[in-house]
N, C-alpha and C positions, 0 to 999 in steps of 0.2 A: 804718339800724337802730341803736338805742341799745345800748350794751354795759354791763352791770352785773356787777361782779366782786367780790362779797363786800366791798364798800366799798373796793376797791383800784383802782389805775390800771394798766391794761395798758401796759407799755412796748412790747411787740411780740408778736404771735403770727403764725406763718407755717405754712401747711399744706404739708408736703412729701409729695406724693401719689405713690402707687404701688399697682398692683393687688394685690400680694402683701404689702403692709406691714400689720403689726398695730398700728403706732404711731398714737395719736390725734393731734389737733392739739396741737403744743407750745405752751406758755403761759408767759409770764413776768409774774407779778404784781409789784407794787412791793415791794421788800424793806424799805422804810422805813415802811410803814403799820403802825400799832399795831393795826389791825383784823384783821391776819392772825393769828388765834388758833388755828391748826391745832395740835391736840395731837400733839406729836412725841415719839416714844420716845427715851429716853436710855440705851439698852442698852449694855452693855459689849461691844465687838466680839468679844473673845475668847470670850465665852459663846456666840456664834453661829458659831464656827469661822472668823470673819473676821479677816484679817490684812492690814495695809496693806503693799503691796510698795514703795511710794514715792510721792513727791509732787514735782511739777515745775511750772515755769512755761514755757509755750510763748510765745516772743516772735516774732510773725509779721512778716516784712518784706513789706509789701504792694506794694512796687515790683518786686522780683524774685521774689516768691512763694516765699520760703524761710522756714524756721523754725529758731530756735535754742532748744534745750531745756536748761533749767538746773534741777538738783535743789534742793529746799527742805530744807536740812539740819535746820531746826527740827523737821521732822516726825519725825526719828529719836527725839528725846527725847519728843515729845508723844504719838506713837502707838506707841512702842516698836518702831520699824522696825529689825530686826536687820541687814538687808542690802538695799541698793537693787538692783533689777534694772537692766539697762541701760536707758538712756533710750529710750523708744519712737521709732520712725522715722515722721516725718511727710512725706507726699508731698502737696503742695498741687495740687489739680485746677483750682480757679478761685476768684475772689473777686468778689462782686457788690457794686459800690460803692453801688448804689441801696438794696439791702436790708441791707447790712452783713454778709452771710453768707459765710463762707469754707468751701469744700468741701475736706475733706482725707481721705486714706486713712491710717489710723494702724496701724502694725504693732507688736505687743507680742511680745517674745521671752522665753521662760522659760529662763534659763541654768542652772537647777538640775536635778539628776537626781531631781526630786520632781514627781509629778503634782499639779496644783492643779485646783480646780473653781470654777465660778461666778466667773470672772475678770471684773472690770468696770473700765471707764475712766470716772471720775467728773469731770464738768465742774462747777466751783464756780459757782453762781449768786450772784455777789458783789454788793456794793453798786454797782459800776459798771454792771452789767446784762449781763455775759457770760452766755451760756446755750447749751445744746445743743438744737438745733431738731428733731432726729430721735431723741429718747431712747427707750430701751426702757421704762424705769421711773425712779423717783426713790427716793433713800435719805436717811435722816437720819444715817447713820454717817459718821464722820470729817469732820464739818462744821467749817467755819471760823467765826470770831467774827462776821464781817460777812456781809451778804446774807441770803438766805432760809434757813430752818432745814432745808430739804431740798434735794437737788441731783440733777440728771438724770444718767443714766449710759447707756452702751452696753455690753451684755454681749458677751463673746467666746466663741468655740467653741460657739455656740448649736446647731449641727447635730451636735456630737459627743455620744455617749452620756453622760448625766449632766453634760453641758457640761464634760467633762474636758479640761483644757489640759495635754497631756502634757509631761513634762520634756524639755528640750532641743528644744522645738518653738516655732513662732511662728504667730500668727493675725493677720489684718487685718480691720478694719471701717471703714466710711465714716462720718465725722462731719461734721455741718453746724453750724458754731459761729457764733453771733451775736457780732460785735465792735461793740458800741455806740459810735457816733461814731468808728468806725475804731480804737478802742483795741486795740492789737495784743497785749497781754500777758494770757494766759489761764492761770489756775491750775487744775491738774488733778491727780488722784490715781488710783492703780491699787490695787485690793484683790483678794483671792482667798480661797477657802476651802480648808482642808486640816486634817487628812487626809481628811475626808469633805466632803459637800456642806454648804451653808449651812443653818442652822436655820430662818431666817425664810423666808416664801414667796419664790420666785425669779422669778415672772412674773405680771403682770396684763395682760390683753389682751382683744381682741374686745368692746369696750364697745359696747352698742347702746341707744338711747333711742327709745321711741315718742313721738308728738307730745304735748307738754305745753302747754296753753293758759294765757294770762295771767289767765283767770277764776279767782278764789279757789276753792281746794279742787279745782281740776282735777287729774286723776290721769293718770299714764303709767307704764308698766312700763319699767324699765331692767335690763339684764342685763350680766354681765361674767364672764369666766373667770379663775380664780385657780389657780396651780399651786404646789405645795409638795412637796418631795422626801419628807418624812416623812408626808404625808397627815394632818397634825394641825393644820389651820388652826383657830384659836380664834374669830376673828371677821373679817368683812368689813364695812366701814362706809363711808358717804358723808359727806363734809364739804362742805356747800353751804348755810350758814345763811341766805343771802339768799333762798333758795327754801323750805327746809324749816322755818326758824324754830328749828332745833335745832343744837347743835354737831355731833352725829353721829347718823346714822340707820342702823340695821343692815340688811344684806342677809340673805336667807334662802337656804340651800343647797338647790337644786332637783335637782341631780344631781352626779356627780363633777366637780369643778372649775368647775361653773356655779352662779352666784349671781344672785338676782333681788330687786328692790326695787320696791315700789309707791310711786313718787315722787309726793308731794302738794304742790301749790303752796300751801302753808299761809300764806304771806305775801301772796299775791296779786301776786307779782312781775310786773312789766310785761314785755312782749315784749322779747327781746334774748338775749344770750349771757352766761352766768355761769360763772366758774371753779368747778369741783368737784374734789375730791381724794378718791380711793378709798384707804382704808387697809386693808391685809390683815395681820392679826396672827397670829403663831405663836410660842408660848413668850414670850420677852421681845423678839422682833424684829418689826419692821414694815416692809413694803414699801409704797410710795406710787405713785400714778399721778395726774397732773394731766390734766384733760380739760375740754371745754366741755359745759355743759348748756344746751340751747336751749329758750326759752319762745316759743311762737308767738302772733301776734296772734289775737284771737277773731273777726276779720272775714274769715278765710279761708273761701271758699265751699266747700260740699260738692262741687259739680261745676262744671267748666268744660267746656261742650260746644262744640267747634270744627267749623266746616265749611270745606272746602277746595274752592272753586268755580272750575271752568274753563269759561267760557262759550264755546261754539263752535257750529257750525251745528246748528240744530234744537232746542237746549235753552234758548233765551232765555226763552220763556214759562214753561217748567217751573221755571226758577230763580226767576223772579218769584213763582210760586205757592209754592215752598218757603220763600222768605224771608218772604212774608206769613203762611204757616203758623207760622213761628217767632215772628212778632210777635203772634200770638194768645196765646202764653204769655209771652214776653219775659223778659229778665234780671231777677233780684231781688238787690239788693246784699247781699253777704255770704252768699248762699245758692246762687244759680244764675247762672252767667255763660254767655251764648250769644253767640258771636263768629264772624263770617264773614269769611274772606279771599276776595275776589271779583275774579277776573281777568276784566274786562269785554271783550267782543269788539270788535276793531278800534279800540281806543283804549288809550293809555298811562295814562289816568285811571282807575286801578284803586282799589279800596276795601277798607278794613277797616271792618266794621259791628259796632257793639255793639248787639245786637238788643234793642230796647225793646218793651215791651208796647203794642200799638195799642189805645187805648180804644174804637175803632170796630170792633174785631175783624178778621175776614178781609176784605180788599178789595184793590184793584189798586195801592195806593199804599204806598210804604215811608216810615216815619217814623224809622227807626233812624239815630242820628247816625254820621257818618263820623269815624273815629279817626285822628289824626295820629300815625304811628309814628316820625316823625323819620328816615325812611329805613332803619330797622332791618329792615323786611320788604319794603317796596315801593321798588325802586330808581327813579331818575329816568326810565328808559326803560320802566317798567311791569313787570309780573310775567311770569315764565316758569314756569308751573305744572308743566311737565314736567321741571323741574330739581330734584333732591333738596335742593339748598341752600335753595330757597324754602320747602319744608316744614320743614326744620331751623330756619330763621330764624323762621318763624311759630310753631312750637312753643316755641322759646326765648323769644320776645317775649311770647307768651301766658302762659307760666308766670311770667314776671317781673311782668306787669301784671294778670293775672287769676289770682292764686294760688288753688289749690283742693286738696282732698284727693283728688279723682279727676278725670282728664282723659279726654275722648273726642274723637275726630276722625273725621269722615266726609267722603269725597269726594262731590262732586256734579259729574258729568262723564260723557262717554262712556267706555266701558271695553271692553277686548278681551282679558281674561285677564291673568295675571301676567307674561306675556312675549309676548303677541300670538299667537293660535292659528292665524291664517291663514298659509299658506306665504309670501305676500307681504304686507308691511306695508300697512295701510290708514291713513286719515287719523287715526283715533283709536286708533292702535297703543298697546297697554298701557292706561294710564289717565291722564286729565288731560293728554292731548296728548303722552304719551311717558314718563310717570313709571313706573319699574319698581319691583317689590316690594323689591328689594334697596336701592334708593335710599330707599324709605320706611323699611325696617329700619334703615339706617345713620343716617338723619336722627333717628329716634326714639332709637337707641342713643347717639348723640352727646349729645343733650340729657339723656337719662337719666343718663349718666355725670357730667353737671354737677349732678345732683340725687341724691346718694347715698342720700338718705332715701326715694327713690321707686324701687321695683323695676321697675314696668312702667306703660305707659299702660293705663288701665282698659279702653278699648275702641277698636278701629279698625274702621270700617265703610265700606262701599262702596255709595253710591247711584249705582252704575255697573253696566253690563251685564257679565255673563259673568266675574265675578271669584271665584266660589266654587270654588276648586281646592284639592286637598290640598297642592299646591305653595305656594299662598298661605298656608295655615295653617302650613306648615313654616317658611317664611322669616320669618314674623312671630311665631313662637311665643315668642321670648325677649324681645320688646319690648312685648307687649300681653297682657292677661288674657283678653280676649274679642274675637272677630272676628265681623263680620256681612257676608254677601255672598250673591249670587245666582248659581246655575248658568245661569240663563236671562237673557234680556233683561229690563230693567226699563222699563216703559212710561214715557213722558214725563209722562203724567197719567192715573191717579194714580201717583206714585212713593212714596218713604217718607213717611208721614203725620206730619210733624214736630209738628203741633199736638196729635196724640193722644199720642205717646209722650213728648214733652217735658212735657206736662201731667201724665202719670203720674209722670215723674221728679220734677217739682216737688212733687206731692202726697205723694210718698214720699221726699223728699229726704234725710232723716236715716238711712233704713234701706235705700234702694235699692242693691243690689249690681250690679256689671257683668253678672253672669249674669242677674239679673232684668231689667235694662235691655235686654239683647240679646233675651231672650225676649219682652219687650213690643214691641220693634220688629218682630219677626217676626209676632207675633199681630196687631198693628194693620195692618201692611202686607197681610197675607193677607185681613183683613176688607175692605180697600179694593179689592183686585184680584179678589176671588172672583167678582164679577159682571161683571168686565171682559173675561174670556176665560180660556182654558185654558192650562196649561203654565207659568204664572209661578211662580217659586220664590224662596225665601229661607231661609237657614240661619244659625245662630249656634253657635259652638263655643268650648270652653275650651282655651286654649293649653297649659295645664299637662298636659292629657291627650294632647297630641301625642306627647311623649316617653314617657309612661307606657303609652299604649294604641295609638294609631293607627300611628305609625311602626314600632314593633317588629312589629306584626301585618302591615303592608305589606311589611316586609323578609322576614318568614317566608313570606308568600304569593309574593313575587317569587322567592325562592330555590326554592320548590317548582315554580313555573312553569319556571324554568331547568332543573331536573332532569327535568321532563316533556317538554320541547320535542323532544328527539330522536325520541320515539315518538308524541307527541300534538300536534305543531305544528298540523296541520290542524284538529283538534278545538278547540284553544285559539283559533285564528283565527275559527272558526265562532262560538264563544262571544262573541268581540269583535263580530262582525257582528250578532249577535242583540241586543247590549246597547243600541245606539243612544246618543244623546247629548242631554242637555237643553239644551245651549247653543251650542256652536261651529257646528253645522250648521243652526241655526235658519233657516227652519222645517223643514229636512230633518234629522231626528234620527238619521240613519244615517251621518254622516260618520265616517271611520275614524280621524282623528287626535286626537279627544278623546272620552273616555267617562266616564260616571258610574262611578267606581271601585267603589262599593258594589254597583251593579247588576251590573257585570261579575263581581264576586265571587259574587253570588247566582246568576248563570247558571252559573258554574263549579261551584258547590256542588251545583246541581241536575242536573249532567251526570253521569249514572251510569257512563258509559264512561270517565271520567277517573280517575286513581289516587286512592285514598281519602285519602292523605296530602295531596294537593293540594286536594281537596274540603274536608278538615278545616281546612286553612289558610285557604281562602276563607271558610268559615263564621266562623272566628275574626276575620278582618278585618271582616266585616259587623258582628259584635258590637262590635268595638273602635271602629268608626266611630260606632255608635249610642251608645256610652259617652262618646265625645268630644263629640258633638253635644249642645248644650243643647236646641235645637228646630230642626227642619227641616220645611218644609211646601211644598206646591204647590197651585195652583189647577187643579181639573179633572184631566185626564190629559194625557199627552204625545201622544195620538193613536195611530193604528195603527202608525206607525213607531217610537213610543216607548211600548211597552206597559207598561213597568215604572214604579213610583213612584221618584222621585228619592231618593237617600240623603244628599244634602247636598254632596258634593264631586265634581267632575270631576277627570280626570287626563290629562295629555298621553300619547297612545297611538298614535304613528306606527308603521306596520309596516315602513317603510323608513327607519329611523333614520339611516343613513349617507348618505341622499340629499342632494345639494348644496342642495336647497330648504330643508333644515333646518339649514344651517350656523350661521346666526345663533341659531336656537333652541337648538342644542346648547351654544353659548357662554353663552347666557342661563341654561340649565339649571345650568351650573357656577356662575354668579354667584348663582343662587338657593340654592346649596348642596345642591340635590337630588341631585346626583351622588354625594353621600355615602350615599344610600340604595341598596337593591338594585334599585329599579325601573329605574335607569339601566343596570344590568348586564343586566336582563331585556330591555330594548329593544335592547341590543347583540346579545344572544344570539338574539333573535327575527329580527334582520335578517341573521344569518349564512346 
């Protein structure tokens, strides 16, 4: 990717990542470029309550990792420093020869019996190229003649009220300083505000940018938070003329501390990363923040649809049908990518297929090209689809090679629930030969963490039997927007009709949401299986609704069940026996260890001999499931042993939870995280 930086040359920028850090990517533009025309305030520091406590040079010994700190006496006259504080204490943690970054903990002591506020340690971005790589913000105060007109700083006592640095106290912060070409001499200063807080804004943080395309006049919202002690911010502006075509563009205040800007690619800037600077003004003072503005290429597809195929006994022909259905639609460059990872049975010759449109339509032959992944996904010995690392590698590789605004992934394989619902494992235990839901969650989360601009995978679906459990929804709720799965078995032919819903996706590619795609998959599947037999099910739900509706209602229901157990255990078990199951016991829907949780709640609600508080909680759960589901449907009825309509989810419901047969399942339940809910407590209480 090319990098464009306001006509400047980047010497170095390194992301120091951390889950709780508010600091953006640190940037060092060239200080020698005449193109750096950032308007910098020349305010008098004393007008802002700012006083320089001292200026020093830190000379780092890179052999024994020590530092000698020498005061700069010229600063006394230049900045009217009345008395130097003691030299800060430097403890060197490490030095990375490759990056040139030295990691130090710096302790500042306040020797005066005077409280100061907004104390900062400023690293001068000089002409040599020294820089602070984890700055809080940047300032133009106390600048030196050489280098950039603004300099990065770390603030001290950030967690103290009003950032007050008490007299006769000390505080420590971590600094990561760039030593270009190993140059060990770093000039730095410390300033503080007293008797009150600083006049200018004291913090700019939480910058967020929506996607901006390289298409001329493309638009994207950017937001940022700006904090000022006096709540009298005059203006917040963006400097990024390479994109805006203007020196400064103003933000609009949308709420207290939050500012928004509709960023327009007025220059038609090509895709790449550009240095931007935010300027926050209050009175005569300005605070600065350097950050990266990203312009994306306009060939990013709207959707990348991935299939994760594990060929095992009995599914060979079904997979061929599915792939041929995908070829009826085919990928369209820059619009829709359809990619299949195919673990072929009894061979290490596994494939990645970029699904191409077959001009002859549906037939028994595959025309899609095999893609060479260079070993990034398929190892020399072939694929192990039951290993979470395989899914992680596939997702990572697909996002790098088939970039899109939305990603969906669907398994094509045997399935047996989120942790295997039979007491003894069978060959297609879990899904795809042993892949567990927490492995899918962890694979998705790892890749999402590598793409901070992406909150979730748009859709995770299962063209696999018996996967629609509330436990499935729970474990995947933080990594996908929408799930699709069946409580029942999915027939080998017909299964999910890829030619139908992928065509719908292509026809509505610019507007189709994950919710709409999930609903279309259910609708087209049910149209295919409605004449095939009774009892086939499919459901799709919104993950955000899990924490908002389904899980709180399940917890309340389980808590009421626990309260009722001492007096009503037999009645509760009778409700369970009446419920039946749409999946685990197929074709015998009265197996005890798995139940449709919504149907069970319906039976409880209709049982007039149970306590009203329990019946009310059961009703609330039924409503919450319906609110979480986008669509759920079934073909025909479940038969005489399954008289109720499905409600979308099953749940694990053993009545002998402590039995040794369930030892592995109990461990799996903990891995799913479902032991965090009250349902686990209910199963324990039921077994007492």
